[in-house]
N, C-alpha and C positions, 0 to 999 in steps of 0.2 A: 719736585711734583710727585705725588702718590700715583703709580701706575694701577689702573683699576684691573684686576685680575679676570681673566676670561675674554676669549674674542669670539665674535658671532661666526667665524669661519675657521675652526681649527681643523686640521688636517683628516681628522675622523668623521667629519659632518657628511652625511649623505646630502648631496646638493639639490635633492628634487623634493625636500620637505616644506610643507606650508608652516606658517607660525602655529602654536598651539592655541585651540579656539579659546576665545574668553567669553565666557556665559554671562548673560545680563543680569536684570534685577530679579529678586527672589518672587516666586509665584504667590499669588494672593491665596488666602484661607480657602479650603475647599477646591481649588482650581485642580483639574487633572494635569499632571506633569510628566514630562519625558527628559529624559538623560540623552546626551549626545556625544558619541566618540566619533571624531572626525579624524582620519589617518590620511597619509600620503599627502600628494602634491597641492598648490593652490587651487587647481581646477576642482579638486574634491572639496575643498573648502567652501567654494562657491557654491556648488551642490548642496553643502550641508545648510549653508545660509538660505538658500531658497526653499529647502524641505522645512527649515524652522518658521521662515516666514510665512509660509502657507498654514502651518499648524498654528502660530501665534494667531494669525487671522481667525482661526476657527475656535479659539478660546483656551487653547493649551498653553500651559506655563514650562518653562525650562528649568530642569533641576540641576545643580551644580555637582550632585553626588549621587551615586547609584541607589542609596536607600531612601532618598527622598522622591525617586521616581516612579511613577506608575509603570513605566516601561523604558526600554534604552534601546536606541537605534544606532547601530554600528555601521559607519560609512568606511568601507573598507578600501585598501590598495592591494592590486595585483600586478604591479609593475615587474618586480623581481621575486623569486622564491624566497628571499629573506623578508621582504614586505609582505608575502602571504602567510609567511608564519608569524609575523607580528599581528596580522590581522586576525588569524586564529586564535592567538593567545588573548587579544582583546575581546573576542567574542567569549571566550571561556571566562574571563575575568567578570564579564558582564553577567553571564548566566550564573556564577557563583554567588555574586553580590546581589543581584536583582532577580533574576530567573525569567524574566520576561524580555526577551530579545528580539529585535527586528533587524535584519543584516540587508544592506544595500552597497552600491559602488561598484567598483571594477571588478573585485572578486566574487561579487553576486552574479557575474556572468557564468559562474561555474557553481550553480546550485546544488549539484550532487557531490562535488568536493567538499563543499563547507558542510551539508548534512552528514556527510560521512565522519567527520570529526565532531559534529556538534548536532546531534538529531533533535535535540530539545528546542531549537529556535522556533520561533512563532512563524517567520516568513523570510523569504529572500527574494530580493529585487536587484535588478541590474543597474548599471550606470544612468544617471539621470532619467530614471522611472518615476518622477515625482508621483503621478496618479496612484502607483502601485504602492508606494510607500505610505501614501495617505490611507488608501485602503485597508493596508495592514495594521496601521495606527487606530484607525476607526472601530476595527475588529477587535483589538486588544484593550484599548482604552477608550470608550465612547466621549465624544466631546461635550463639553458642558459650557457654553459662552455665555458671558456676562456683556451684552452690548454696552452697557454704561461704564464698564472698567476695562474691558479687553480692547484697548485702542492701540493699533499698530503705527508706529512712526513711519513716516512717509518713504524713508530709505529702506525700510524692512529690517528684519534681524540682521546683525552683523556679528561675525566670530572675531573679527579683528578689531584692535583699538580704533576709536571712531575717527582718527585723523588719517587713516589709510584704508583703502579698499581694493580688493581684486576685482576687475572688470572683464568678465569672460566674453569673448566676441565670436566665438565660433565653438563647435563640438567636433571630435573626430579628426581623422587624418587620411589622407590619400596616398601616403608613402608606404612602402613595403619593406621598411628596414628588416633584416633578418633577425635582428636580437630583439624585436619588439613586437609584442602582442596588442599594442593599444588598440590598432585600427579593428581587431576582431572583438576587443570589449566595447569600444565607444563607437564603431563604425566610421563610416566615411565622412570627409569634411562637410560640414553643415554650419554655415556661417549666418549670424543674425543680420537682419536689415539694418543698415547704417543708423537710420533715423532711431530705431529702437535701442541700439547702444548709446547713441547720444542722448536719449532722453533718461537713460538710467543714470548716465554720468552726471547730467545736469542735476538730477535728484541728489546724488551723493554729493557734490559739491555744495549745494544748497543745504544739506544737512551737515555741513563742516568738515567734510573730507578734504583734505590738503594734498593728498597724493594717490594718483590713480594707476593700479599695477595692471597694465593690459596683458590678458594671458589667452592662450588657446593652445592647441596642439601644435599648429603650424601658422603663426601670425602673419608671416609674409604672404602666405597663401590666401589670407583673408578675402572673400567674396569671389574667388575663383568659382565656386560651385553655382553661385547665382549669376555668373557671367557678368560680373561687375555692374548690376542693374542700378538704375538711377533712382534716387528717393528724394522726396520732398523733404527739406529741411530749412527752418526760419523763411526766409523770403526767396529762396533759390531751391537748388537742387544739389545733391553729391552722389557719388558712386559709392557702392560698397566695396571699397578699395583701401587698402591699408594706408595710401598716400593722403587720399581724402580725409578718411576718419582720423589719422594722426594730427592733421592739419585743423581740423574743427575741434578735436579734443583740446588741442593746445591754446584754443580761443576761449575756452569756457572760464576763464579767469586771468588776471595779469600774472606774467611769468614770475613775478616775485612772490605770488600768493598760492599757486598750485604747481605741483610736478605731475607730469605723466611718463611713465616708465614702460618701455616695451620689452617683454619677455618672450623667448621661444621663437626667435625670428631666423629663418633659413636665409642663407646670403645669395637670394637669387639677384639678378641684375638690377630690378626696380628698385631693390633696398636703397641704392645710392641716391634715390630721389627723396628719401627722408632725411638724408644728411644735413642740406640746406635748412631743413626746418629745425634740427637740432642746434644749428649754428645761429639761428635766428634769436637775438635777446627777447624779442617781444612775443615769442612762442613758447609755452610751457612744456612743449615736448623736451624731455632731458636728454643730452648728449649721452645715451646709454644704450648699449645694445647687448642682449642676452642671446648670443648664438650658439647652438648646440654643435659645434664641429665634429665632436666624437673621436676624430682620429685626424692625422695629417698625410699619411702615407697612402699613394693613389690605390695601391694593391689591397690594403685592408679596408678603403672605403668601398671598393667594388665588392669585397666579400661581405661587408655590411649591407650593400645595395643601398647605399646613402646616395642622395638626390643631387648633392653640391658637387662641383669639380675642384679638388684641393688645390690643383695647380695654379688656379686664378685667385684663390683667397688672400694670399699675400698681397697681390696687385690691388685687390678690393680694400684691404685694409690700409694699406698706404693712401689710396685715393680717399678714403673715409677720413682719415687722420689730415689729409691735405686740405679738405674742406671744414673740417672741424676738429681743430686740434686738440680740444678739451675732451672729446668723446672717450667714454670709459667703454672697454670690451670685456665681457665676461663669456665664459664658455664652460661646458662639461665634455670630458673625454672618457674613454673607455680603454683600459689596458688590459692586456692579456686575452683579447679578442682570438678566437680560434685560428691558428696558422700564424699569428703574429710572430716573426722572427726577431732576433736581436737587433738586425739591420733595420727592420721597420721602425722598431721602438725608437733606435736611436735616431731615425729620421724625424720622429715626432719630437724629441727633445730639441734637436737642431732646428726644427720648424718654430717651437716656442721661443727659442733664442731669439729668432728674427721677428716673430709676430709681436713679441712683448706684450701679451694680453694682461690686462688689469687685474681680473679676477678669474679665477679658475677652481673648478672642482673637478673631482675623478672618481670614477667607479672602477673597481675591479670586474672584470667580466663575470657574469652568473648565468647558467643555463635558467631557462624559464619554459615552464611546461607550455607547448605549443609553438615555440620560436623555431624558426628554419634554422638558425644558427646552431642549434643543439647538434644536427646532423653534419656539421662541418667536420672535415678531419683535421688531425693535428691541434687538439686542444691542449692549452699551456698548463703546466702543472701549477697547483697553488702556490708552492713557494716561489715560482718564477714571477707569478701575477704580483705577489707581495712585495717583492724586491724591486720589480719594476714600478709599482705605486709609490713605493718610498722614493725612489729616485726622480719620479715625476714629481711629487709634492715637494721635494727638496728643491727642484729646478722652479716650480712655480712660487714657492714661498720667497725664493731668492729675488726673483722678480719683482713680486708684491712689496718686499721690503724696499728695494731700491726706488721703486715707483712712490710709496709713501714717503720716504725720506726727502725726495724733491718737493713734496708739499708743504715742509715746514717752512714757515715764514709767509705762506699764502693766507689770503683772507677767503673764506669760503661760506656759502650759506647751508646751514643745517637744519635739519627738523628733529625736534625733540620727541623721543620714544618713549622715555620714562626718566623718573626723578626718583632716587632711593631715599631712604630715611636719613642718610649721612648727606643729603644734598648734591650728591653726585649725579649729573645729567648724562643719560645714554643717547645719543644722537647718531644721526646719519648724514653724511654728505650727498649730493647729487651722483657719486660714484658707488653708492651703497644701496642695493635692495634689501627689504627686511629678511632677517634670519640667514640668508645665504651668503652676504657680504660682510664687511667689517663695521666698526662703530667708531665714533668720534666721541670721547669723553670730556666733560667739562667738570672739573672737581672743585672749583671754586668761584665765588661771585655768582651763583644761580639763583640767587633770591629773585624772586619775581618772576622766574621761568614757568612756563606751563607745557605741559604735554601737547603736543600738537602744532606747537609755535615754530614759525621759521625765523631763525636768528642768523645772524652774522658772527663768525668765529675766526679767530687768527690762530693758526696751527703753530703749536710750539714744541711738539714731541712726536715721534713716529716708532711704531714697533712694526713687527712681521706682517699684521692684518689691520691693526688699529691705529687711530690717532687721538692725540690730546690737544686741547686748545684753551683758549680763553676768550670771552665775549669780546668782540670789536666795538670801538666806538663808545 
């Protein structure tokens, strides 16, 4: 068997990034067109989709390149200083190639900072300020809709492949983690009503989406700001609560036709109520939890001002696996946080040995303008951060390799993401989210397969992050 090179989860990957946007059909002749550069996380990609949906409804087309656009919107990321630098570089490239640039997104919360580097931009707006973005577009490129041609699909404009879609259930965050400035940029938790989320999800499923990726800044806190209010739905009612929402999302289609995947879940006690849903073969909620543990040593977590109690997480993990043995656990961690000692880092490695997480990403700590962690004492030297990152990833890779090797011989359902010109199909199992996790490759017998199809595969080979298999049956 020929192993397909390239994993979706190499150790160098930043584990916060969304897939690259995929732009749709070419604009009609004479249609005002806009380019879109979407940087950062899946939540920002959803913002880009919403902006383009509104603009398409007003008659704008979407250009796949700078030169064909009347103006360019750059949706920025401000999570880390390296992400800010990437955003500034993208703005500069758009200015050079096009000249008319509108900036929005998380870094847009710092307009003076952006204008100090790029004074020629037309406008700056902050995250999820959709109306201000539209106003800036109208000023730069007046709309010219054709009501007979510019019909908008029911699902709106999507920047992901049509078989999966991000479903944002809330904005903002109530936590005050010292290394994070997201609450400063995106505000406090603001949950969408449950029936509004479900209506959007229904439209997506009706439009052919086979996988819903539920995202927010803190998914398990969903509805807290609404006091878990009760909403009408179908012939009954449901709370704006992650348990109720997950149950109903999992009922939108049969479990062998739809996947529902939860991201950014904090390990609050009520999360354990989700696990029986994941173990239910008739519910489409996948046995998958993406939990940002960030560290395992209690003193480091206190310095981070993290909301979770690390001492209990191993017990929670054991309880989850007892209820749902097939559950996949993904997480992200920070190494080299200010004050992190060798003993604290070794504690994290020992915790990893016991937790045996399936999928792991890792950041080396960076100062971020405005973060309280910048002022903590005993910052870790860069070479020590790198050395610890290397050791951490070596540990994570060994765990991943062993877990994948145990899947050889199993029969799994996979979703087809791509089929290349050589007929090699790139797929994902239920244990794999787009971009951040691994792939399963089928390199023979792919005739008749279609992107977005859910098929059954027998695993016959495993690597460090990826699997290979053949169609079953």
